[in-house]
N, C-alpha and C positions, 0 to 999 in steps of 0.2 A: 383087205378088211374094210377100207373106207367105202368101197363100192356097195357094201351091204348095209351101211349106215344110212338111215333115212332121217330127214329133218323132223318128220312127224313123231319119231320115236324119242325125241328130246334127249339125246345123249348127254347133254349138259347137266341133267338132273343128278347123274352119278357123281358129279364133282361139287355138288352143293355142300356147304358146311353142315356139320351135324345139327339136326334140329330144324333145318330149313326144308319145308315141304314142297313137293311139286305143285300142289294145289293148296291154297290158303283159304281157310274158312274165315272170310273177312266179316267183321261185325258191321252191321248196317248203321253207320253213324255219319252224320253230315258234319261239316266243318264247325258251324256254331256250337253244336253239341259237344264237340271235342273241347272247346274252350270252357264251356259250362262245367264239364266233368273235371277238367284239370284244375279249375279255380276252386272247386269244392274239395278236391283231394289235397292240393298244395296252396292253400289260401295266402300264406305269408312268404312263399318262395318268390325270389326275384324272377319275374318273367322277362323283363327287358332292362338292359343297361345301355344308356346312351351318354357317352362322355362322363360316366360315373353316376348319372342320375338313374335311380332305381324305381321301377314300377313293378309292384307285386302282381300276382295273378288275380287277387281280389280287386286291386285298383284297375288292372287292365280290363277286367269284365265290366266294372262300373263305367269306365270311359267308353267302352264299346256300346253299352246300353244307352248312355246319354246321347252319343252321336247317332245311334240308330233311331232314337226318339225324335231327334232333330230332323233326320232325313225323311222320316215318315210325315212329320209336320210340313216339310217342304213339298209333300205330294208324291214322294217316291213310293211306288207300290211294287208288289211282287212282279218279277220279270223286267222291271225297268233297269236301265243301265246308269251307273255312276262311275265317273272317271277319276282316277287317282294319278296325280302328277307330282310324285314326291321321291326323294332318295330314301335310303334306309334310316328311318327315324321312328320314334314312338308313334307319331301321328299316322304313319303309313300302315303300321300293323293295326292300330285302332280302326282306321278307315276301312280296311279290307274286311275285318270281321263284323263291323257294324253294317256294312252293305249286305253281307251274306245273311246277317241275323234277321233282316226283314224280307228275305227272299229275293232281293235285288241281285243284279249282276255286276261284278267288279270288272272294270276295264283299266288295266295297268298300262301306264304310258311312260316312256323314257324322257326324263327331264332335259336331256340333251338334244331332243328332236327339234327340228325347225318348225316354224308356224305352219308351213305347208303340210308337213307330215302329221302334225297334231290335228290340224283342221280335218284332214282326211279321216283319222282314227276317231275323233269325236263324232263326226258326221256319220261315218259308217256304223259305229256302235249305237248311235242314237242316244248318247249320254245326256241325262237331264240335269245332273249336278256335277260340278268339278271341285275336287279338293286338291289344293296346290300350295306352293311356297310363295312367300311375299316377293322373293326375287323374280318370280315369273308372273306375279299378279297383274301388273299393268298390261303386259302382252296378252294375257289370257282374257282380260276384260275387253280388249280391242277385238280379239279373235271370237269372242262369244257370239257376236252378231251373225256370224257365218255358220253357226251350229244350232243344235236344239237345247243347249245348256241354258238353264234358267237362273240357277243360283251358283255362286262361287264361294267356297270357304277357303281362306288362306291362313297359313300358319307361318311361324318363324323358327329358325334353327334354335333361337334363344328361348323358346317357350318352355322347354324342359331342360334345365341345366342345374347342376349342383352348386352349392356355395363353394368358393367365391366366383365361379365362372358366370353365374347368373348376374352378379353385380358388375363384373367387368365386361360382359358381352356387348352392351351398347357402344363402349369405346372401341373394343376389338372389331366389332362388326363394321363400324364406320371406316376404320383403317384398312380392313381386309375385304370390304364390300360384301359382307355376309348377310346384310339385311337391306331392305329397300322400302321406302314409303309407298303404300298402295293408294292410288287416287280414289276419291269418293265416287261411288257408282251405285245404282240401285241393286238390291239383292246380292250384295257382296258382304260377307260376314267374316269376322275374326274367329279363329279357332277357339281361343280361350273363352270367348263370349258364348259360343254355342255349347261348349262343354259345361260351362257353369250354369247357363240359363235353362237347359232342358234336363228333366229328371231322368233317372235310369229306369224308365218304365216303357220300353218300346212295345208296340203291338205284337201280340203273339201271331206268328205266321207258321203255317204247316209247310215244312220244307222236306222234300223227298230227294232220294239219291239221284233220281232221274232229272231233277231240276238243274238248269244251267247255273253254274257258279261264276264263270269267268268268260270273257272274250280276251284271249291272250294273243296279242299280235306277234307275228313272226318278225325276225330281225330286220327285214327290209333290205337285205343285201342284193336282191334281184328285182328291184322296182318297188311297186306299191306293196305295202305290208298286207298280210291276210290275217283275219281274226279267227283263230282256232276256237271252236266252241267246246269248252271243257265243263263237264258236269260235276256235281258233288261226288258221284260215284267214281269218276276218273281220279279226282284228287284224293278222296278218302282211300281208295284202293292203293294209290301210290304210297302214302305215308305208312300204311300197314305193311306193304311189301318191304319197304326200306327198314321198318322196325324189325321185322323177322330176319332180315339180312344182317343186322347188327346186334347179335345176342349179347355181346360183352358190355354193351352200353345200356345202363339201367334207367328205368323210368324214375323221374324225379331227382336224379343224382348227377346229371351232367351239365356242362356249360358249353354252348356251341358258339362258334365265331360267325357272326352274321355279316359276312363281307360280300357275299354274292348279291347283286342288286335284286331287290324284290319286285322290280317291274319286269323281271324275266322269270319264267316259270321254273327255271333251275333253282333260283334263290327262294322262290315261293315254296316249292315242294321240299327241297333238301335242307332248308334252314328254317323259314318262318313256320310253315305248317307242321313240319316234323317236331320242332321245338314245342309248339303248343300241344300237340298230340302226346308227346312224351313227358311234358312237365319239366322241360329244361330251361335254363337261363340263356337268353339270346343276347349276345353282345353286338349291338348295332354299330356298324362301321359305315360312315357316310361317304368317305373317300377311301376305297380299298387300295391305297398305295402302300409300298413296302414299309415306310416309317410308321404310319398309323397302325398298320397291322402288327408290326413288332411291338409297338407301345401297348396295344391292347392285349397281346399275348402275355407280355411281361406283367401287366397290371392285373388282369382278370383271370388268367390261367384257364383258358378253354381246354376242354378235353377232346372235342371233336371239331374238325375244321373242313367243311366243304369249300373248295377253292377252285379256281381255273388256273391253267398253266402259267399265265403271265404273273399271277400272284405268287406262285411258288418260285418262279424264276426271279422275281423282284426281291423276295425275302432272302434267298440264299446269296444273291449278289449285292445286297445292301451292306455298306461298311460297318453297320452296327450289329450285324447278325452274330459275330463271334463274341460280342460282349452282352448278348441277350439270351436269357434262359427261355427256350421254347419247348422244354421237355414236359410241360403239362399236357401237351397234345398226345393223345394215344392213337387216334385214328383220323384219317383224312380221306376225302372223296374228291377225285379230280374228274372233271368232264369238260365239255364244250370244245376241246381241241386235244390233239395228242400231247402227252406229257413226255418229254425226252427222258430216256433212261438215266442219263447223267444227273438230271435234276431230281429224279426219284431217289437215287442213291444218296445224293448230297443232303437232301431235306430229311430223309429218314435217319441219316447218320447224325445230323445236328439235333433232331428232335426226339429220336428214339421211337417215333410213331410208325404206323403202317399206312401207306398210301395205296388205295385201290382205285384203279381207273374204271370209269363207266361210260355209258353212252345213252343218249336220248335225243328227243326232238320236241319242239314246242307242241307238235301234234300228238305227242304221247305223254304229256303231263309232267315231266319229260322222260323219266328214266325207264329204260327197257333192259339194260345189261349192266352188270357190275362184276368185277373180279371178287372171288371169295375173300373174306377178311382173315379167316384162319386156315384156309386150304391153299391149293396151288394158285399162285398168281403168275400170270404169264406177261412178261414185258411186251408192250406193243399191242396187247389184246384188250378189247373192251370187256372181256370176261364172258360170263354166262347169262343167259336170259333169265329174268326174274320169274318167280312162281306165277302160274296162270298165264304166262306169256308164250305164244307160239312164234316161231321164226322159220324162215326159209330163204334160200338164195336162188334167184331165178336168172335165166338168160337175159343179157342186156338188150337183145333184139326181140325176144319172144318171152314175155313175162308169164306165160302159162307153163313154161318148161323149167323145171328145177334142174340146176346144175349139180354135178357130182360133188361130194364132200371134198374140200380142198381147192375147188375151182372158184373162179371169180365171177360174180354176178351182182344183181341188185338185191339189197336186203329188204325183205318184206316182214311185217310184224302184225300180230293180232293179239289183243289182250284188253283187259278192263280199263287200262289207262289210255287207250286210243280215243282221240277226240270224236265228237259227233259229226263234225264237218267244218267247213269254212263259212263264216258269216257272209250272207249275201253273195256267195260265189258258188253256185251249183255246178258249173262246169269244172272249176278247179277241184271241187269236192269229188266229182266223179272220176277225175284223173288220178286223184291221190288215194281215194278209198274205193277198192274194187273187191267185191265179194267179202267184205269185212276185213280185208288186208290193207294195211297202211304201206303204201309204196314210198320208201324213205328217200329215194334218189341218191342213196349212198352205195358205193361199190364196196363189196365185202366178200369175205370167205369164212368158212367154218372148218376147223381142223377136226380130226376124228375123235377128239375128246369133248367136242361141243363148245369149244372156245371160239369166239367170233373176233374177226379183225376187220377194221375199216381200212380199205385200201385208198379210197379217195371219194370225193363227191363226183357223181356221174357227170355233172356239168363242168367240173374242173379238169376232167381227163384231157390230155393232150394227145393228138394223133400226129405223129411226126414220121414222115416217110412211110406211112402205113402201119407204124408200130404204135401200140397203146403205151403212153407214158403217164405214170401216175405221179403227180407232184409230191405226194407224201414220201415216195421212195427217195427222191432227191433231197427233200427236207431232212429226212432222218440221217442221211450222210452228212449234210451240212451241220446238223446239231452235234455230230460226233467230233467236229473240229473244236478243240479246246479254246480257240479264240472267239468263237461265234456264240452269241447269246440268243439270238432269234433268227429265224429264216422263214421265207415264204417263196413259193414258186408258182408261176403262172405260165400259160401258153401265149406266145405272141406270133403273129403271122410271119411266114417265111416264103419267099418266092419259089423255091424249089421243093422244100420239104413240107409245105403246107403250114405246119406249126413247128415251133421249137420252144424249149424251156428257157425261161428267164428267171434268175434267182435274185432275191432281195435279202440282204443280210444286215444284221446289226451286231457289231463287235462288242465284246465285253469291255467294261470300263478299263482304260489303260492299255488295251491291246491295239496292235498295229498290224494290218495285213493289206495286201493289194489283191487285185482281181486274179492275177496270174497265180499267186500263192494258193488262193482258194480253189481255183480250177485244178491246179496240180494235185491238191489234196483229194479231189473227187475222182481223178482219172482212173485209179486202180480199184475204185469202189463201185463204179457205175458202168453199165454198157455204154459204148460210144454214142449210140443214138439218144441216150438219156442225159448226156452231159449238158449243162446249161450253155446255151449259145451266148448269153449275156449275163453279167453279174453286176448289180448295183450295190454299193455299200452305203447304207443309210444310217442316220442318227436314231431313227425310230420307225416302226411300222404302223400304218394306220390301223386302229382297233376300235371295235365296239366297246360299250361300257362293260359288257360281259367278258371282254378279253379276247374275243375272236378277231383274228386278223381279217381286215376287210379287203379281200382280194379284188373285189369289184372296183375299189378305189385305185388299186395298183393298175388294173386293166385300163380304167378310164384315163389315168395319167399317161399311160403308154400311147393310147389312141391320140390324145391331145399333143403329145410330143411328136408323133409321126406326122400329124397334120401340119405342124409348124415347120417341118423339114422341107 
């Protein structure tokens, strides 16, 4: 049967939830217009909640318009770039929509990046203005001379806090180093000053779906980051596809947990832009650790929670989880990395919610696949391709040749969410986009019902004694061990076998295990050539702010270790 199934026939469409179409008639609406419409429909609804401080949609629109007026006065014009270097706070959302409002291009940057990384992204994007935090202000003033940035606007965590937190903040900030005095320098402005000084009357700009909305930089796990060029069409299509995938969640009636970092496109699409498009209340979480997440859920009762695996794992393993009511959550979306089945079961049991796993890349805005909310969910699967999305699996050595259904190859994607290309990188663009197909670099397979499975990253595959070893196969076995909380596997050099697998594990709090015990657990669950040759037990794994395990850092540590031997 599987030999007769072709990828072009889109077998996955048969398993869509009722009402989800194969092709969606998307409305032609750009992101600023989404905010305008939502503010008109739900003027007094809470748009943003930050530490209990509420901003209505009317107020959000006004703040956006004021900042947009300011940016235009600074000389920012259509197609100019403006950099944002902020965590999930009110000012981040305002900045993003203000930039887009005047037809400029938003450049989101990770506040944890080094000056070297930020200098590269500022210069590569050609950013003219930077909006950042006072904690980073002095560093950014010094860095500005190496970039095209003319003006800097800085804000504080304490700029928008409810009573009595706003009164106590100066004392708390001093004790916990949550604020910093920014030195005097030309063309450096306080956020509150520009918001108060400029009227909410930005110049009218004609914005088209084909216009560039963002330069979204990749995670930087393989050297210099690349700026994916994302258009208003890419991002508008995305939120509309996600909306149709979530029919049970009503416009203007939900509250979403804004824990995914907005400097990453996963957070931008599935939290910030989706909330604005749907008229939802967005609970902004500045540090998405287990305790603040539990506190926010308990206090603000979100109904929808897009999170990454480390957040789910942190919540269910936190000592306060059994005395916290998390049953307000009805639906969850998990992406960025595989979510262990044990974690899904435990979180769903405690919350009563449904978790659907999905998949995406920076280059696809990012979502391309999700499991159905009401239909068949397959553990370990990334689910079904979204409407308007084409997929196929091709041979790892010959990307012109499709492999049979059920066989492993590289996943290729085509759809309205796929980027225009990489900024200033024509060769990388040609390598990644071929004949309209996005070459993901992920090794995958599709079953005969059209559900897709990510086997591993192409670059992470280990070749041991001529056998292909996929780290994820080993990681899934390790996650089945009740003593193990997290696991990551990489390939390390071996004099006879070429490469072998090395595992890094983090034990659950209070658990004790040694290497022999963990290896014995794996022996009857993995082929001999897949067994880890080495196992390190760590206190924590290196991770990006989005929750991805940084295997590059593990590899680099191994290289340095062997150099010293």
